[in-house]
C-alpha positions in Angstrom: -57.2 108.2 -52.9 -56.6 112.0 -53.1 -58.0 114.3 -55.8 -54.5 115.2 -57.3 -54.0 111.6 -57.3 -57.1 110.8 -59.6 -56.0 113.6 -61.8 -52.9 112.5 -62.1 -54.0 109.0 -62.9 -56.5 110.0 -65.5 -54.1 112.5 -67.1 -52.2 109.1 -67.8 -54.6 107.1 -69.0 -55.6 110.3 -71.7 -52.0 109.9 -72.8 -51.8 106.4 -73.3 -52.0 105.2 -77.0 -55.6 104.0 -78.0 -54.3 100.6 -78.6 -51.2 100.4 -76.2 -51.6 96.6 -76.3 -50.5 96.2 -79.7 -47.2 95.9 -81.2 -45.1 98.5 -82.2 -45.4 99.1 -86.1 -43.0 101.4 -87.9 -43.9 104.8 -89.2 -45.7 104.2 -92.4 -48.5 105.0 -95.3 -50.9 102.0 -95.5 -52.9 103.0 -98.8 -56.3 101.5 -99.5 -57.5 101.6 -102.9 -61.3 102.3 -104.4 -61.7 100.8 -108.0 -64.6 102.0 -110.0 -65.1 101.4 -113.9 -65.5 104.2 -116.1 -69.0 104.3 -117.8 -70.6 101.5 -115.4 -74.1 101.0 -116.2 -75.0 100.4 -112.5 -74.7 104.2 -111.7 -76.5 105.2 -114.7 -79.9 107.3 -113.5 -83.0 105.3 -114.6 -86.1 107.2 -114.8 -89.5 106.1 -114.9 -91.9 106.9 -117.9 -93.4 109.9 -116.0 -89.8 111.3 -115.6 -89.2 110.6 -112.1 -85.9 109.1 -110.8 -87.2 106.3 -108.2 -84.0 105.1 -107.0 -80.6 107.0 -107.0 -77.5 105.3 -107.1 -74.2 106.8 -105.6 -70.6 105.0 -105.7 -70.2 104.4 -101.9 -67.0 106.2 -101.7 -67.3 108.5 -99.5 -68.1 105.6 -97.1 -65.1 104.9 -97.3 -63.5 107.9 -96.9 -65.7 108.9 -94.1 -64.1 105.5 -92.5 -59.9 106.6 -93.5 -61.2 109.9 -91.3 -62.4 108.2 -88.7 -59.3 106.0 -88.4 -56.6 109.1 -87.9 -56.7 108.6 -83.9 -56.1 104.8 -84.5 -53.3 105.9 -87.0 -51.6 108.4 -84.8 -51.0 106.0 -82.1 -50.0 103.1 -84.5 -47.6 105.6 -86.3 -49.8 104.8 -89.3 -50.9 107.2 -91.8 -54.0 105.7 -93.3 -54.3 107.0 -97.3 -57.4 106.4 -99.6 -56.7 106.0 -103.3 -59.2 106.4 -106.1 -59.0 104.7 -109.4 -61.3 104.6 -112.2 -60.3 102.1 -114.6 -60.7 102.9 -118.2 -62.5 100.5 -120.7 -59.2 99.1 -122.1 -57.8 98.1 -118.8 -59.1 94.4 -117.0 -59.3 94.8 -113.7 -56.7 92.3 -112.5 -54.3 93.8 -114.6 -55.2 97.4 -113.0 -54.8 95.8 -109.3 -51.3 94.1 -110.0 -50.2 97.6 -111.8 -51.4 99.7 -108.2 -49.4 96.8 -106.2 -46.4 97.3 -108.0 -46.5 101.0 -108.6 -48.3 101.8 -105.0 -47.7 98.8 -103.0 -51.3 98.6 -102.4 -52.3 95.4 -100.6 -56.4 96.0 -100.1 -58.5 96.9 -102.5 -62.4 98.2 -102.8 -64.2 96.6 -105.8 -66.8 98.8 -106.8 -66.8 96.9 -110.4 -69.7 95.3 -112.1 -70.1 91.7 -110.8 -68.7 89.8 -113.7 -65.1 91.8 -113.1 -65.4 91.0 -109.5 -65.4 87.1 -110.2 -62.8 87.2 -112.6 -60.5 89.8 -110.3 -61.0 87.2 -107.6 -60.1 84.7 -109.6 -57.2 85.7 -111.0 -55.6 86.7 -107.6 -56.7 83.8 -105.7 -53.3 83.3 -104.6 -51.8 87.0 -104.3 -50.8 88.6 -101.4 -53.9 91.1 -101.0 -57.0 91.5 -99.7 -60.2 92.2 -102.2 -63.0 93.8 -100.7 -66.9 93.5 -102.0 -69.0 96.3 -100.7 -71.6 96.0 -103.5 -72.8 92.8 -104.8 -75.0 90.7 -102.7 -75.2 87.8 -105.0 -75.4 84.4 -103.2 -72.7 82.9 -105.8 -69.8 85.5 -104.9 -70.1 83.6 -101.4 -70.4 80.3 -103.2 -69.3 78.9 -106.3 -67.2 82.0 -107.1 -65.9 82.9 -103.9 -61.7 83.4 -103.4 -59.4 83.2 -100.3 -58.7 86.9 -100.8 -62.5 88.0 -101.9 -64.1 89.6 -98.3 -67.7 90.5 -98.4 -69.0 93.8 -96.2 -72.3 94.3 -98.2 -74.7 90.9 -96.8 -75.7 88.5 -99.1 -79.2 87.8 -100.1 -79.5 84.9 -98.4 -78.8 87.1 -94.9 -81.4 89.8 -96.0 -84.0 87.8 -96.9 -83.4 85.2 -94.0 -83.9 88.1 -91.5 -87.0 89.1 -93.3 -88.1 85.4 -92.7 -87.3 85.3 -89.1 -89.4 88.3 -88.6 -92.5 86.8 -90.3 -92.2 83.5 -88.4 -91.8 85.5 -85.1 -95.1 87.7 -86.2 -96.9 84.4 -87.3 -97.6 85.8 -90.4 -96.7 82.4 -92.2 -98.3 82.4 -95.6 -96.5 84.7 -98.5 -98.1 85.6 -101.8 -94.7 86.1 -104.0 -95.0 88.7 -106.9 -91.9 88.5 -109.3 -90.7 90.8 -112.1 -89.6 89.6 -115.6 -85.9 91.0 -114.7 -82.9 88.6 -113.7 -82.2 90.6 -110.5 -86.1 90.1 -109.3 -85.9 86.3 -109.8 -82.7 86.2 -108.1 -84.7 88.0 -105.3 -87.4 86.1 -105.2 -85.6 82.7 -105.5 -83.9 83.7 -102.4 -86.9 84.7 -100.4 -88.3 81.4 -101.4 -85.4 79.4 -100.2 -85.8 81.3 -96.9 -88.8 80.6 -96.6 -88.3 77.1 -96.9 -85.8 77.1 -94.2 -87.8 79.1 -91.9 -90.9 76.9 -92.3 -93.0 79.6 -94.2 -95.6 78.7 -97.1 -95.6 80.4 -100.4 -98.8 80.2 -101.3 -98.2 81.3 -104.8 -95.6 82.8 -107.0 -97.2 85.2 -109.4 -95.0 87.2 -112.2 -95.8 91.0 -112.9 -95.2 92.5 -116.3 -95.0 96.9 -116.1 -97.6 97.5 -118.8 -100.8 99.1 -119.9 -101.7 96.4 -121.8 -105.3 95.3 -121.3 -104.5 91.8 -122.8 -102.0 91.5 -119.9 -104.3 92.4 -116.9 -104.2 89.6 -115.1 -100.2 90.8 -114.8 -100.3 94.5 -114.5 -103.3 94.9 -112.4 -103.0 95.0 -108.8 -106.3 93.7 -107.6 -106.4 90.8 -110.5 -102.8 89.9 -109.4 -103.3 89.3 -105.4 -106.8 88.1 -106.0 -108.1 84.6 -105.3 -105.3 83.4 -102.7 -105.1 83.8 -99.0 -102.2 85.1 -97.4 -100.7 87.0 -94.3 -98.3 89.2 -96.3 -97.4 90.1 -100.1 -93.4 89.6 -100.7 -92.6 92.0 -103.7 -89.6 91.4 -106.2 -89.2 94.2 -108.2 -85.7 95.7 -108.5 -86.7 98.8 -110.9 -89.2 99.9 -107.9 -91.7 101.2 -111.1 -94.3 98.3 -110.5 -94.0 98.3 -106.4 -94.6 101.5 -105.6 -98.5 101.0 -106.7 -98.9 97.8 -104.5 -99.2 98.9 -101.1 -103.0 99.7 -100.1 -104.2 98.4 -103.5 -103.9 94.7 -103.0 -107.1 92.7 -102.8 -106.5 91.9 -99.4 -105.6 94.4 -97.0 -102.0 92.7 -96.3 -98.2 94.3 -95.3 -96.0 94.4 -98.2 -92.0 92.9 -97.8 -89.2 92.8 -100.2 -88.8 95.6 -102.4 -91.2 98.0 -100.8 -92.9 98.3 -97.2 -90.7 96.2 -95.2 -87.1 96.2 -96.3 -84.0 94.2 -95.2 -80.5 96.3 -95.6 -77.5 96.4 -94.4 -77.9 99.8 -92.9 -80.5 102.9 -92.9 -80.1 106.4 -92.1 -82.8 106.2 -89.5 -80.9 103.6 -87.0 -80.9 105.5 -83.9 -79.1 102.8 -81.7 -75.1 102.3 -81.0 -73.5 105.4 -82.2 -75.6 105.2 -85.5 -76.9 108.8 -85.7 -73.0 110.0 -85.4 -71.9 107.9 -88.3 -74.7 109.4 -90.5 -74.2 112.7 -89.1 -70.7 112.2 -90.2 -71.2 110.8 -93.6 -74.0 113.5 -94.4 -71.2 116.0 -93.7 -68.9 114.7 -95.7 -71.2 113.2 -98.9 -74.3 115.9 -98.5 -76.8 113.0 -98.6 -78.0 110.2 -96.6 -75.9 106.9 -96.1 -76.8 103.8 -97.6 -76.1 100.3 -97.3 -73.1 100.2 -99.8 -72.0 103.3 -98.0 -71.6 101.8 -94.9 -70.0 98.6 -96.4 -67.4 100.6 -98.1 -66.9 102.1 -94.4 -67.1 98.9 -92.7 -64.0 97.3 -95.2 -61.7 100.2 -94.3 -62.5 100.3 -90.5 -62.4 96.2 -90.6 -58.8 96.6 -92.1 -58.0 99.3 -89.7 -59.3 97.3 -86.6 -57.1 94.1 -87.9 -54.0 96.3 -88.3 -54.2 97.5 -84.4 -55.2 94.3 -83.1 -53.0 92.0 -85.2 -50.0 94.5 -84.9 -48.7 93.9 -88.9 -49.7 95.3 -92.3 -49.1 92.0 -93.9 -52.4 90.8 -95.8 -52.0 87.5 -95.0 -52.2 88.3 -91.2 -54.6 90.5 -91.5 -57.3 88.1 -93.6 -56.1 85.4 -90.9 -57.4 88.0 -88.0 -60.4 89.1 -89.8 -61.4 85.4 -90.1 -60.2 84.3 -86.5 -62.4 84.1 -83.3 -60.5 87.1 -82.0 -62.2 89.2 -84.4 -64.6 91.3 -82.9 -65.4 94.4 -85.0 -67.9 97.4 -84.1 -70.4 97.7 -86.7 -72.3 100.4 -84.7 -75.4 98.0 -85.4 -75.1 96.6 -81.3 -73.5 93.4 -82.2 -69.9 92.8 -83.0 -69.1 91.4 -86.4 -66.5 89.2 -87.7 -65.7 87.5 -90.9 -67.2 84.1 -91.5 -64.5 81.6 -92.3 -65.9 79.2 -95.1 -66.9 82.3 -97.3 -65.5 85.9 -95.7 -68.6 87.1 -95.4 -68.9 89.9 -92.8 -71.5 88.5 -89.7 -73.4 91.6 -89.2 -77.2 92.2 -87.7 -79.9 93.0 -90.5 -81.8 96.1 -90.4 -85.8 95.5 -91.4 -86.8 99.1 -92.4 -89.5 101.0 -94.0 -88.5 104.5 -95.8 -88.0 106.3 -92.8 -87.8 103.8 -89.7 -86.2 101.0 -88.7 -88.7 98.3 -87.6 -86.5 95.3 -86.0 -83.1 94.0 -86.1 -82.3 90.4 -87.2 -81.4 87.9 -85.9 -85.0 88.1 -84.2 -84.9 87.2 -80.9 -85.5 83.7 -80.2 -83.4 82.4 -83.1 -80.5 80.8 -81.8 -77.0 79.1 -83.5 -74.5 77.0 -81.5 -71.6 79.2 -81.9 -73.2 83.0 -83.2 -76.4 84.0 -83.5 -75.2 86.0 -86.3 -74.9 82.6 -88.6 -78.5 82.3 -88.9 -78.4 84.4 -91.2 -76.9 83.4 -94.3 -75.3 80.3 -95.6 -73.7 78.3 -92.4 -70.4 76.2 -92.6 -72.6 73.2 -93.2 -74.8 75.1 -96.0 -71.6 76.8 -97.8 -71.2 76.0 -101.3 -67.5 77.8 -101.5 -64.8 75.5 -101.9 -61.3 77.9 -101.1 -58.8 75.3 -101.8 
């Protein structure tokens, strides 16, 4: 083949639409809505008694914005302009009513819900038969994938069960099979502790004891606030900490009675994303996000990004913008979503949870990616993380 012929072929390939195999779609605007609640307490800054802000939380709307911007090339090839519309709901407007208003006024059919969990439940229940898609990029509660699931509610953030299964697989692989669990007083701490204990049973780890801690200087409670006493009189390979506030847990590493690793809320943490993930295009995504948001990409940011990107992919592959067709594609065996984590994702048909790898990381490095090598599934190894079809409590009918 001559050089001129090679150049001609290359030019033809470069001028072909990116999604040439997709059916043609009429030129249109496809809008996503990102919903927030005015005064959401989730985003209030919580300071420790010393005045330190231990864990900043930011609305993940910038993740969705990056995804919409990333999708411009695909959109041009399809004749579609993708648009992200933000809406802050006032106190006097309930989420289902706001969603139906936006459907009627702006013909929006895909919504990212950055709302308190009770409002997500209410919206999913009220709109379960409507012609739309709701995304949950924020809440990890297993009940949203179980008792409170809905046909229209999709989850891009991993569940507690998926995250804790990732940690449990890692412990089993390392042969760290005896675990001391430290559990805080908050309801979120108890939920996290219960999820880990369920994963420990699933992967044949032994929880040697569950010990509550309190954040206090009261000497009468020293058995629950003194780390050396709290971690003494037991033999274990690793300490699991359930401390969602982070105030107690930051003192735990290197202060336990036995010199043991810490996992859970401190030390080795399981997450959907981490800014130090350095493979499969992740550095480029992190850099694009940093340029947009002027901060590091967090798990919720990534989940909002994944929600928009998954719909764009579904439109390109299915050749339709109809919500029912998009839902059918996302949960089909044909869906293969590039999540920048090395393994293609798709949504589980039984609970609409996004299958994905889990990153196990410290504060400044990713240590491992779950599923850990050796944990296999008859259909998809990603289904070793979280509720499998035989374990689900979700009933969508």
